[in-house]
N, C-alpha and C positions, 0 to 999 in steps of 0.2 A: 352499351354506349350511354344511350339514351336509355335515362332511368324510367324503370314504371313507375314509379313515385306523378314526376312529372303528371302523369294520365290521369290522378286522383283530380288537376282542377280544372276546374272550369276553364273551358277555348281555350282548351292543346290542340286537336283537332285543327281549330278556325284561323289561328295562328300558324300551325302546322301546313296548313292547303297554304295556304295567302307569302308561306316563304318559302312553299314550291315554287309556284307560281312565280316569281320573283329570280328565284336560279335556274330555273328554265327562259323568259326574259332575260338574266343575263347572261347563260350563253349562248343566246343567242345572238347576244351581244357580244360574247368574248370569238364567235366565230367569226362573224362579219364584221369585226376589228382587226380581228388576221387580215379578212381574206383583203382587206382597203390596202392593208402595208405592204404586200403577195404584191395586191395590184399593180399600183407602186412602183415600187420594189422594181422591178418586173419590168412594163416600160422603160424607167429609164434605164431598166437594159438592156433596152433596146430601143437606149435615143430615144424616144418622142419628146415633142418640145410640152415647154410646163403645160401649154393648155389640156396638155391630152392628161395634168395629171391630181386636173380638179374635182373630177368625182370620183376617185381613189381616195383622195388628200378629203374630200368630205364622208367623202363616206366614214372612213375613219373615227374622223373627231366624230360628230354623230353617234357611233357607234358606244368609242372612247363612252361621250356623255353618258347613255343608255348605261353599258354597265357601270359609270358610279353612279348613276341615278338609284340602277339598283341596287347598292352597295347602302348606300345611304339610306332606305329605304328597310333595306334587309335590317343595318342598326337600328331604327325608331321600331320596327313590329317586336324585333328580340328583345330589343329595352324597357321598349314599353308595357313589354310581356314580361320581362321577367322585373320592371317595376308591382308590378301587378299581382304578381305571386309571391315578393316580399312583402306585398304589403298585407295580403289577404293571412297570409302565417303569423305573422307576429304576433297582434291579435290572438289568434286562436292560442298557437304555444305564449303568450302570458298567461292566458284564460287557465288549460289548459295548467300550472307554474302554479297557481292562488287553489286549481282546486286542484289537486291531487298535496299542498297543503308542505307547507315549510320541514313534517319528516321526510320524505319524497325528493327534495330539496339537498336534504343535509347525507344525503343519503348517494347521492349522486354529485356532490361537492359545488360547493358556490360558484368560485371559480369555470368552472364544467359547464354550467347554467351559463355562465355571461361570455361563455363563447359562443352555447349555445345561440341563446337573445341578441349578438351582437356581429363577433365572428361568424360564426355561424351563418345569415340571413344575406350577412356581405359572400359571402361563398354562395349560396345559395342563388345569388344575385350574378351573379359570375357564371355562374355555373350557366345557367337560362340564358342566359344572351349569347353565350359562348357556343352553346351546344346546339343550338337548334340553329340557327344559319348556318353554321358548318354541317353538316350531318346531313341539312340539303343543299347543298355543296357537292357536297361531297357524294349524290346521289344520284345528279342529274350533270352536270357540269364536267364529270371525265366522260359518262355515257356521249352526249350528243358531240364531244372533237372528240370519240372514237370513231366515229359514225363522218365525221366528216373528215380524217385524215386517213378512214378506209376505203370510203368513198376516192377519196387521190391517189392511194399510192397505198395497196393490200400488204407489202412488206411493211412499211411503216408500223399498222397499225397490230396489225401479228405481235411484231419486239413490242406496244404498248401493253397488249394483253398478256404477250407473258412472261410480266416485265410485274406486273402489275401484282400477280401469286407471289412471289419474290416479297415485294415489299408490302403485302402483308403480312405474310409471317413472320417479319423480321421486328415492325410494328408490334402483329399482337404478342410473339417474345418479348420486347423491348418491357410492352403495354402490361404486361404484366412482375411483373417484375415492378418496374413502378408502383401498381393498383397494390403490391404488398404492405412495399414500404413506403409509401404513401399512407395508405392508412396504421402504420400500424406507426408512424408521425404521428398522423392527426392525433388516436390513444395520449399517444406521450404529450399533444399538444394538452388537451383536455388536463389533461393531469398535472403539466406545471402549473395551466393557469390558475388550477381547485389550489397546489402546492403553496402557491407566488403570493393570492388571494388571499389567505388563514393563513401565511406566515405575519401578508402590512395589516394584517388587523390582529392578532395577535402580537406585534411591537411592542407593546406598551408591556406587558407582561411576562416579553419575553429581556425585555428590556431591565427590568423589575430583577430577572432570576440570572440576572447575568449570560448571557446564551445567547443572546443575540448575534454574536460570529460564527458559532456555531451553527445557527440557522442561517448565517446568510452565505458561510462556507454548501452548506449545500443544500440554498438556492442555485448556485456557479453550477456546484456538479452535475446537477438536474441541467443547465441548461444547456453545457453543453457538449450533452449526453444529445438537447434536443436539437442541437447545433449539425452534432453531427449527421447525424438521422438526416437532418436536413440536405446534409451535403451530402449524404447519398443518395439524397433521393433528386436531388437538382445534376444528381451524374450519369444517372443513371436515365434521369429525360434527356442526355446533353446528347448522348450514345443513339436516344433511339433519333433522333434531331438528324447528329450527322449519317444517322445509318439511311433515312427516309433522304443526305439531301444525294449523297453519295451513291446510291440506287435510281436517281432521276437523272443525274447529271451521267451516268452508265449507260443508259437510256436515250437522253437523249444524241452520245456522243455513236453510239449504234447506229442513232439513226441517219444522222448524217455520216458518218461514213461508209453506208449504203445510198443513201442518195444521191452523195460527193462521185460516186463511183461510177456509178446510173448513169447520172447527170455527164462525164465522162464518154462511156458507155456509148451517149446517146440513143438509152433505150426510155428514159422519160424524161420531159416535160418540165423547164423552170417553173413554172409556176405552181404547178402540183407539191412537187420533192417542196419548196420553201415557200410554202403554209401545211405541211403538215411538216417541215423543222418548227416553224412559229409558234404549232398549235403543241406539239409534243410539251413544252411546257404547261402549259395550261392544261392540260388532265390531269397534271402532277402536283400540279399548285392545291385545289383545294387538299387531296391529302397530306402534303408535308403543313397545311397551316390549323393542320387537324394536326396532329403530333405537335408541332412549337406549341400547341392553347392544352395538350391532352391532360399537362400537373397542373392546370390549374382546375381541368373537368371534372378530374378524381377530387380537390379537395370539396369542390362543388357539390359534387355526389358525395365524398360520403359527408357530409354533411345536412344534406339532404335526410340524406339514411339517416342520421340521428334525426332532426326533427322529427320526419315523421314517424321514426318506433317514441321518441316520448309525446309524441300528441295521441301515438295507437295504443299508450301502454295504459292497464286496466290504473280510469280511478277511483280513490278509497268511498264507498259508501259512504253514502248519506239518507239523513231521515228530513226528507223535506216535509212531510204531514206532521210534522206534533203539532200541539195545535195547546198553547201549553203560557196561561199567562203572567209567568218569571216566578220567582220566590220567598213568600214571607212571613210571616209566625210558625203557621198551623204547617208546612209544607214538609214532606221527610222525601231523601234517598234514599231506595236502598237496593247494593249493589251487591249481589252474588255471584261467587266459583268464580270469578272477573279472568282468564287466559290472556295475557298480550306470549305470542312470539318476532323474533325479529327473525327477519331472513336474510338477511347477510349479517356478521357475524355483532358482536352486541357493541356498541358507542361507546366512546367514552357521557357515562351519563352527564357528567354536572357542566360540558363543557356543551352540548348538545343545547340548552336548554339555552342556553344565552340567545345563539345562533336563532330560534325560533323565534328569540322574543315574541313585539306581545298583535301575528298576525292574526288573531283570535277577533280583533279585533273589527273585522270588516264582516263577517261571519261568514269566512268564504274557507273555514272548516279546511282538514287535510291529512292525513295519515301517512301507510306506508307505504301508495300506490302499488303496489304490487304483489297481490294475491291476497287478502290483505279482511276481504271481504266471510264475513260468519257464509257465508253462501258460499264462498271458491270460487273467485273470480276464473282461475287455469285445472280446477280437478285437485287440486295438489295445495296442500297447508305450509306452511314456510314453516323450511327444517333449518333453522337458527335458529343462534342460547335462548331458552324461558327465560324471560326476564318476570313476565309477570306470571304466577300460580294458584286462583284458586278464592284469589281476590276479593272479599268479604266487612263486610261494614257497611251499617246506617243510621241516616245522619239527621234531622232534623229541628227547624225554625230557623232562631238564631243563633251557631255555633262556633266557635273558636278553633276549628282542627288545627294540629301541628303533625305531622309524618316525618316516623326522624327516621334512624337509623344509617349505620356505618356506609361509604361509599361503594357507592356500584349497588346497596342495597338495590333501588329501585324506585326511589323518592320523583324523580325527576319523571320517569316514564309514568311512570301511576297518575302526574300531574298532566304533563303530557299527552294521558285515555281520557283525565276527565276533559282537557281541553276539546278535545275532537282532531287534537293532532296525533294520534296511532289509535284503530280499533283493534277491538277487540276478538279475539276470535273464538268466543268463551262465558257462556258465565252468561247469564243478562241483569236489567237497573230496570228496575221501577223508579220513578217518576210523578209524586202524585199520582199512583193513578194510571200512569204511559207508562206500558212499555218500551221502552226505546234498545236495538239490539248493539244504538253503541251508543257513541256523543257529539260524534257532530252533527249536529241534525241545529239548523239556524235558530231556532224557537230556544233555545240553551244560549247556544254563543252569543244570542241578541240577550243573554241578560247577566255574562257574568266579564270578568276584568279580567283581564293575567299580565301579573309581576314581576319574569326575567328577571337570572342574578344582574345580564348586564341590558339591563333594555336598551332599547335600538334611537339612537337619536338622529335623525334620519337632517340628511342637508335641508334648510331656511331656518328659516325664524323662528326665538323661541319658543312665543303667538304661534305658530303653525306645529311647534311639537307638540305642546299642550290642546292643541287643539285635534288629539288624534282621530280617539271618537265619537268628539262631538266638532263636525265639521262648520258649524252653521255661527255654534259661540262666538256669544258678541266678549268687544273686549273687558268688557265688567264683569261679568262672566267669567275667564281667561286671567283678569286680577285674581280675583276676589281668589279661584285655584290654587293659585300661584300663593299667593298667605298664605292657604291653611297648609301648604304641602311648606312649607321652612324655608320659600325661597326670596319670597320680597328682600331681605336685605340686600345679597346677592346681583339680585336684578334693579338695586336700584342703582352698583357703580357700574354695573354695564353705559355703556355708551350709547346705545341705542333704544336700555327697556326693554320692553318689547320684546321692538322689534329689529333687533339679535340676531345672524345668522352666528347660527352656532352650526356643527356637527359637520362633516371634512368639509376640507375647505376652507371656514369658517376659522371659530371658536370654539378650543378646544377645553370639555369638562373631567372635572373629575368624579372620579367615579358615583358619589352621596351628591354630586347634582344635577347628574344623571339617573341613579333613582328618586330625588326628590321630584326629578318632571313627571317621571312617570305616577306617585304617583299622582301629579298634578291633573294629568292625563282620570283622574278617575275621581279624583277626587271635581270635571268638572263636566261629568258626567255620572249623574244620579240615580240615573232609571235602575243601574246594572247591581245590582241583588245579592251578586256571586266573589265574589272577591279567590284568586290563583294565586299566593302566592311563590317563587319558586330559587330557592336562597334566597333572598332580594335582600341579605346584608354580609355574603357567604365570602366578601371583595371588602370589605368595612374595614375601617381598625374600630379596636374598643370605642369611643368619644363621639364619635361620626354614627356608629350603629348607636348608640346610648342614645341620640343626638332624631335621628330616624326613626328612628323607637318611640317615643311621646309621641309623632308622629302621625308612626301609623297606630298607635293604640284607637284612639278616641277612629279613629275612621272603618276599624272593626266592625262597631259598635252596628245595632239594628240590621247583620251584612250576615252567610254565612261566608268567613274564614276557614282556605282550606291550606292551610301552609310548610310546602314543605323545607324546613331547615335541619342544619346539623351544629345547628346554638341551642344548649340544653335551656337556661336563663329564657327563653321563650315559656316553657311549659307551666312556668308560676302563671301564666297571660288566659291560659287556651282551656280550655268545657272538658278537648276529648282529644286522645293521643292516639294513634295507627303507631305500632314499630312495625319497620320491616324488616326483615333479612334474605338474604337466598332470593333475593322475592316476592314470600307470601308475607302472613301478617302472623310474626308471633307473642305478638303481645296488641291492642286495646284497649283503654276502660280509661273514669276519666285522673287525672296526676294523682291525686292524691288514690287510685285503689290500688295505682303499679305502681309508685315510686317505694323504697323501704321495703320490698313487699320480696327478696334478695328475690328476683324476676329479672330475664329478655333487656328492660328497662336502666334497672339498677348496675346490670350488667356493662354496656352501651355507657351508665353517666359513669360506674370507675376506669373506665379504660380510657375517659375522654378528659378524666382527672379528676376522676374524684367531686361529688356531691358540691353543688358551686351556686343548687335554684333558691328563690328565694320561696318564706314558708313551709318548704324541703327540706333545706340544711340538716343534718343527719351527725349527731354521734360520729 
C-alpha cells in the first residue's frame, strides 16, 4: 500500500508520526462524538428535561469540531508533504533526463517522458496526500473504535473482528485485479502519449505524404483500446467499492439485529447498545475511504515507481576531467576501432537525429542511458544490433569531412557518437594527445555546434531561438548572425522583426527557415570550432538547398566540419570522404582518390542516379 520508494524522501517518518498522532486524536474525537450523541439520545429517550442535554450536546459539538480540525490538519500535513515530494522530484527528474541525453529520451519515447514529467508527478502528488493519512486512519481509528465497542458490548466487538478478515479478503482479491489492470492501463497510457505526440510532431510530413487519415484512424483505434482498458479498471474499482459497502452494511445489520434482540430481552442497556451501533460504521469508514481512493493510489504508485526507475537508471559515462583548449589548425583527432551497439532494436536512424536537435549546446551530454559505459554498468554488454563496427579515421586541422552511405548505413549513429549522444563500447579516441573513452566530455562539447536534419524551434521569439548557444548576446550580434544566415529579408517582413514569436503556438516557419535559424545559432557563437551537420538539407527542395549551400560554405571555413549527407553533390566541396556501409568504413580518402576508381563510392554514385558531382563528372 505504501510504496517503499516513499521512505527514500527526507521527512517521511516525521510526517507519518505527525499523521499518526492526528489519527489517534481523531479516533478519540470519533468515540467522544459518538458518546455525546448516545448520551443525548438516551436522555431524550428517558424523557429528561432540555437542561440535561447541555453537557452531552456540548461534548458532541466539541468532539465533532476536534474531528474536523484533525481532518483539516491531516490534509494540510499530507498535502504539504506531497508538494514537497513533487517539488523535490521535478528538478531531479529534469536533471536526470538531461544527463541521460536525447538518445535515452528517444528510446523511452517523447510522449512517455512528458507523461512522467507532467501527469506522472501530479499522480504522485495525489498518491502521497491520499495514501499517507488514510493508512494512518486505517491503523488507528478502527482499533480505537473496536476497543470502545468491545468494552460496551462484547458480541458487537466480536462481529466487527470476524467481519474484518472477510472484508480484507475481498478487498485484496479485487485490489490485486485492479492493480494488474491499472498497471497495464498505465503502460498503455504511456504508449498512447508517445504515439500521439510523435504523430502530432510529424503531422506536416504525414499530410505531405497523404497518409494523415491512416494515422488518424490508428490514433482512434489506440484511444479506443485505452478507453476500454480504463472502463475495465473502473468496473473492478466499482466492484471493490460495492463489496466494501455490502459487507459493511451486513456487519452493521447483524450488530443491529443482535442488539435489538438483547434490548427486547433486557440483557443489555440502551447506552452501550446504542453506542456500539453508532460506532460500528465508524469502524469500517477508514477502510471504505481507502477502498474508494484505491484506484487513485494505484496510478500514483505506478507513476512513482516509473519516476524512481528513471532516477535509478544508469547514466551514460561522462568524462569531466578532460582539459582541452579547443580545435585549432594543428589539432588532430584519431578514432581507432570504435564500435557501438544499441540495446534495443535499431531505431530509424534518420528520424531519430532530428528529434535530438541541438541539445549538445548546453553541454549536457547524453547516451543510450543503460549499460553503455565501457566499464559496463550491470556487467552485461548491450545485446542489440551492431550499429557501428571497427570505425577508424584520422582528422587534422580545419577539414571538411563528408560522411556518406546508404540509408541505415550508420551515418546518424556516428554523428550522435561524435556529439556524445551515443557512448561507444569498444575502441579508443585520441584528441590532441588526450585519450577519450567517449565523446561525452564537456570540454569537447563546449567546442562543437550541431545542426540536425530538423532543428528544433523553441516556443519564443526569433531572437531567443537564435541566442540558443549564447544567451547573453546583444541585439546587434543577433542581427548580424541573422543577416549572415540569409534571414534578414524574411525578418524584414515580420511584424515584430526579431521579437516575432515563432515555434509552437506562434508563427509557423518553413524547413529552410528553420535550417537558417540553426545556422544563425552557429554564427552567433564563433567560439565553437567543430561543426557537426547531420543531413541539414535532407528535407529541402533543390532551390532552397542551393541557397542554403551558398550560406553554409563560408561558415565551414576555419572549422573542422563533419557533414553527414546523402546529397553527393557536396563531395565537390569537401576535403575528405568517409563512406559507411553496414556500420563499417568501406572507403575513405580525398574525393579525387575515391571517385572514378570503380570502388564502393562509385557504386553508390551510380545507385543514386549517376555522377553529377562538379569537377568529378565521368563520361
